[in-house]
N, C-alpha and C positions, 0 to 999 in steps of 0.2 A: 907828736901833734895831739891836740885835744879837741879838734873839731871834726864834725861829720863831713864827709866828702859829697860835693855836689856832682853826681854822676848820672842823674835821671833826666832824660830829655823829654820832649813832647810825646813821642811815641811811647816811651816808657811810662809816662804818667797816664796816658790813655789806657795802656795795657794793664796797669795796676787797677784802675777804676773799673774798666769794662770787664777785666778778668774776674774781679770780685763780684760784680753785679750779675754777670751771665753765668748762672749755675744750672743745676739739673732742672730747676723750676721752669725753664723755657718749654719743657716737654709736657708739663702737667698743669701749671697754673692757669694756662689758657682755658682749660676745661672748667676750672673753678670760677673764673671770671665770666665765662659764658653762662654757667648755671645761675650765678648771681645777677646776670643781666636778663633773666627771664627767657633764656634760650634765643635771644634776638641777636643774630650774628652781627648786624650793622652796629647795634648799640654796644656790643662787646668790643668791637674795634674802636669805637669812640671812647670807651672807658679806658682802653690801653693808652690812647692819645692823652686823655685827661690825666691819667696817672703819671705819664711822662712829663706833662706840663707842670704838675704839682712838684715833681722831683726837680725839674729845671728851676722852678721858683725857689725851692729850697737850696739848690746848688749855687745860685747866684749870691745868696747870703754868705755861703762858705767861700765863694770866690772873692768877695770883697774882703772878708776877714783874712783869708790866706795871702792875698796879694799885699795887704797892709802889714801883716805880721807873719812873714815867711819863716816861722820857727818850728822846730820839732815839737810835737805834742798836740797839734791841731786844736780841737775844741777845748782841751784843758787850758791852753794858753789864753784863749778868748774868754773863757769863764773866769780865769784868774784876773784878767785885766778889767772885766766888766763888774764882777761881783766880789772879788777878793780871793785870798788863798783858801779859805774854808770851803766855799762852794766848789772851787776847782778841785780840791782834794777829794771831796765827796764824789764828784764825777769820776775822777781817775781811779779811786779805790773801788767804786762800784763796777767800773769797766774791768779792772784787774780781777776782782773776785767773781763777778757775774757775767756781764754782757759780752765783753771781748773774749775772755777765756772760754765762755760757753759757745761762742760762735766758732772758734777754732776747734773745740771738741766736737761740736755738732757736725761740722764739715768733715772732720776726720772719720767720724762714725759713718756718715753718709758715703764717704769715699770707699770705706771698707765694705759697706753693704752693697754698693754698686759693683765693686770688683767681685763680690761673692756671687753675683749673677752669672759671671763668666767662669770663675774658679770657685766652686762651692766650698764654704767653710762654716764652721759652727760659730755660735755667738761669742765665745771667749776668744777664738782665733781672730774674729773680726775686731774685737777690742784691742788685742795686742797689735794687730796690723795698724789700727788707727793710732795707737800710741807711738809705734815705730815710725809712722809717716810724719807725725808732728816732730819727732826728734830729728828725723832726716832733714826736713825742710828748715828746722832751726839751725842745724849745722851748716846747711847751704847758705843761709842768710847771715850767719856769723862770718863766713868767708868774705863777705863784702856785699854792699848794696848793688854793685854792678852785676855780680853773679846772680843774686836774688832777682834782680830786674831782668836779666837775660833768661832765666828759667821762666819768669812770668811772660815775657815776650814770646818765647817758643811755644809754650803751652796755650797761650792765647790764640796764636795762629792755628795750632793743631786742632783745638776744640771748635774753632769756627769753620773748619773745612767740612766736617760732616753736617753741621747745621746749615751751611751754605748749599751743600749738595741737596739736602731735603727741601730747602726753600726754593732753589732754582728748579729742581725737578717738579715741584708742586706747581710752579707757574707755567712751566713748559708742557708737562704731561697731564696736569690736572684738567679735567674736562667737565667737572660738575658745575651745574648752574647754581651759583651761590646766591641765595635769597637775602642779599645784604639789605635791601630797602623794604623788606616785608614789614607791614604794620600789623599789630594785633587787631583782632576783630573789635575789641572794646578798648578805646584809648584810656590809659590810666590818668589819674589826676596829676597835676603838677607836683604836689607833695609826694605822692607815691613814686612818681618817676625819679624825683631827686633822691628819695630814700634808696631806691633801687640802684641808682648810679653810684651813690656814696658807698653803699655796701660792696659793690663790685670794685670800686677804685681801691678800697682797702687791700683787696687781694693783689692788685697790681703793684702796690707799694712794697709788698714783700719781694716781688720779682725785681724791683729797682733797688732794693736795699744794697748798701755798700758804697754809695756815691760820696759819703763823707770822708773816706779813708785816705785820700791823697794828701789832705792837709796835715796828717800826722807825720809825713816825711817831707814836709816843705823845705826843711833845712838841707835836704839832699837833692833838691831839684835845681837844675840849671836855669838861671834867669827866672826865678819863681814868680816875680811880679807880672810877667807876661805868660809864662808857661802854665802856671797853676790854674788861673781862670780859664784859659783856652782849653786845657785838658779836661776840666770839669764840664764845661759847656759841650764840647765835642763828644765826650763820652756819653753824657746823658741823652743828647740828641741822637747819636748813633745807635745807642741801645734801644731807645724808643722806636726808632725806625725799624730796627731789626725785629723787635717784638711784634709790631703791627704787621709787617710783611710776612713774618713766619706764621702768624695765626691766620692771615688771609690765605696763604698758600695751603694750609691745612684744610680750610673751607673749600678750596678748589679741588681737593683730592677726595675728601670724605663726604658722602651724601649726608644731608641734614638728618635723615632718619637714623643713620648709623651713629652720628654724633649724639643725638638725643638718647638713643638706647644705651650707649656707653656711659654717659653721665648719669642717667637714671639708675644704671647698674653699679655706680660707684667707681667706675673706671675713668679717671681724668687724663690718662696718658694718650691724648689725641695725637701728639707728635710721633709716638711709637707706632700707633695704628696707621698713620699716614705713611711712615717709612715702610711698613709691611706691605701696604697696597702698592707703593711705588717700586719696591725692590724685592718683594717676596720675603722669604725667610732671612735673606741677607739684611733686610731692613732692621731687624732686631739687633743685629751685630753693629750696624751703623749707629743706632740710638744708644746702645750700651757703651760703645766707644766714646761717643760725644758726651754722655753723662759722666763717665769716669774722668775724662780730660777736663770737663768743665768744673767738676768738684775739686780736682787736684789744683787747677789754676786758681780757683777762689781761695782754697786753703793756703796756698803759697803766698798770695797777696795779704791775707790776714796775718799770717806768721811774720811777714815783713813789716807791716805798718803798726800793729797794735803795741809792740814793745817800745816804740818811740815815745808813746805817752808816758810810760813809767820812767823812761830815761829822762824826759823833761821834768817830771815831778821830782826825781832824785836830785837833779841839778839845782832845783829850787829849794832843796831841803825838805820837801814834802813827801819823801819816801825814803826807804833805807838807802843810804848814800852809795852803797856798793852797786846799786842799779844804775847809777850815773857814770859808771866806768866804761870807757871805750877800749876795744881791743887794741893792743899796741901796734899791730901790723895792719889790720883790716879796717880800723876806725869804725867799728860797728858797736852798738850797745850790747855787748856780749852777755853781761849778767842779766839785763832786762829781758833779752831773748830767752835765756835759760829759765828765768823765773816764770815767764809767760808759758813756756813749754811745760814746766812742772805743774802749774795750776791746771792747765788744759788737760794734761794727761790724767791728773787726778779726777777731773770731771768726767772724762771718758769712762772711767771705771765706776763712777758713782751714779750716773743717770743715763737713761735711754735717750734716743734721738728726739722724741717728742718733748721730754722734760728739758732737754738742753735748749731746743729752739724757743720754748716758752720763756726761758730765763732772759732772753735777749730783749723782749718786747718793751716792757714798761720803762726800764732804765733808759733805753735809747730814746723813747718818745719824750720823756721828761727833760733830759739834758739837751736833746736837739732843740726843743722848744726854747729853753733858756739861751742856747747859742744863737738862735735866730733873733731873739730880743736883744742880745748883746750888740748887734749891729746898731740898733737905736741908741743904746747906752753909750757905746764908744763914740758915736758921732757927736753926741752931746758932750762927752767928757774930753775928747781930743779933737775938736773941730778943725784944727789946723794940720793934723797929721796927714801925710801924703797917702792918698788912696788911688793907686794906679787903676783900680777897677771899682765901680760903684754899682750897687743894687739898682735894678730897673724899678721905676714907678715907686720910689721910696716915699713914704713908709708904708703905703697901702699894700704892696705886695707882701711885706713882712707880716703885717697883721693878718692877712689872708692865710699865710702859711701857718701862723700860730693857731688860728682858728681850726685849721685842719688837724693839727697836732692834738689840740684839746679834744676834738671829736674822737680821734683814734684812742686817746687815753681813756676816755669814758667807756668806749666800746670794750677795750681790753680789761678794764676793771670789772665790768659786768660779766664778761665771758670767762675770766680766769682769776677770781679773787685771791686764791692762795698764792699764785705766783706774783700777783700785784702786791700783796702784803710782804712777800719776801723781798721784793725790790724796794720796799719802803723801810723794812727792818735793817737791811744792809747799809743804806745811807745813814740811818740813825747810829749804828755801830761805828761807822766811819767818822762821824762827828766826835764821838768819844775818843777814838784813836787819835784823831788830829789834835784834840785838846791836850791829851796826855803826852804824846810823843813828838809831834811835829809843829805845833803852833809857834814855839820860840824860834826854831831853825827857819821856818817859813818867813817869819817877820824879819829875821836877819837877812835872808836872801832878798826880800823885797826892798829893804833899805839899800843893799848893795846895788840892785838894779837901778834904783832911783839915783844913786850917787854917780854911777858910771854912765847913765843915759844923758846927763846934762840937760835936763828938761824934756827929753823925749822919753816916753814911758818904757819902751822895752826894746823895742820890738823890731825895729827894722833890722833886717839883715842884708848884708851885701849880696847883690845879684851875682 
């Protein structure tokens, strides 16, 4: 057999997305959001809701594309159909070399660092543990998408347990009068307020990161035309609700003066302090366990989904053909999984956690923006193609999301110009590589797709 197996259902899809989205950031990003919100608790909660709504607006764009084109590769496929093989290759190559592999490496390094708080180890031991964890999860996912999804489901439930305990205990045992509706003595101007909110929303978007990844394994989802949009929407809404309630529960446990003192002292781990107040010294163990499980869950999800992009590229002749090989028994993209592991492990030993996370930023913003606009391009190019799900408030919602992406790109360029330049240099190198090695094979693959589709562009896959 040469096809991927459709073995992921609705819960599995939600588990993949929510598992990647809910990482260790749930315990500290709330502090950053509060600081950027001018220490206004009510405004901070509204910012979390705004970040969730922006993510949901972005998610429905992917929901339309994924339901219309349920193929392995996600955004690579959409960029290929909207802009051609060259743009799609640049996106996939940048993901392979920078953003996706750096995400895996960063999560593995963070996992080792979190585990080191329980079992102390030196820097090099942490790096070898990170590399070993990547290799272990790669081997698990080679054994089959069902096994990889089962690991994702189990750890998704396990990591939510301590988070739910903290959240529930905060609501039940917390007795702090939370000044949610407190207004500042001097009301800011509308422009200042909007600037404050926008700066705070950027922090929440890091916490919501990961919502794009289900589309990469669309070819392995049962009934993807229904399951994929539903999983995207339910995941984003559920994670938004979790973040808002979790932060509110912290406000019920920690006095405002304590929160302010922690943030002014550079300690953003409000979730850890809330757990200590609720459970004493055992609270630190609860948070440590939740962080370790959360990072491991996110890492497994990334190891599972990212190689599907390289598999799709190789199948199109836009990557080394060996990466398009499926395992004979497990029908998983074995070589793509191994190649992804190799690059990620290399990055583990080359850069620290801060350097790895910064690599992810600009590339993701640029190509996500292009993917959002692809909804408009493909509606014009293929007006009669079946769309089981459509973007709400089209096209105004799409333009709104693109405007947000442009704002984030400008902000990132100003804050970290070196990484921004690196994310521009790699696509330039990718263009040369495509021209020299893959242009001819990509064109041949495109002709074959056109011939076999019989007037339909690609794309539809059987449910």
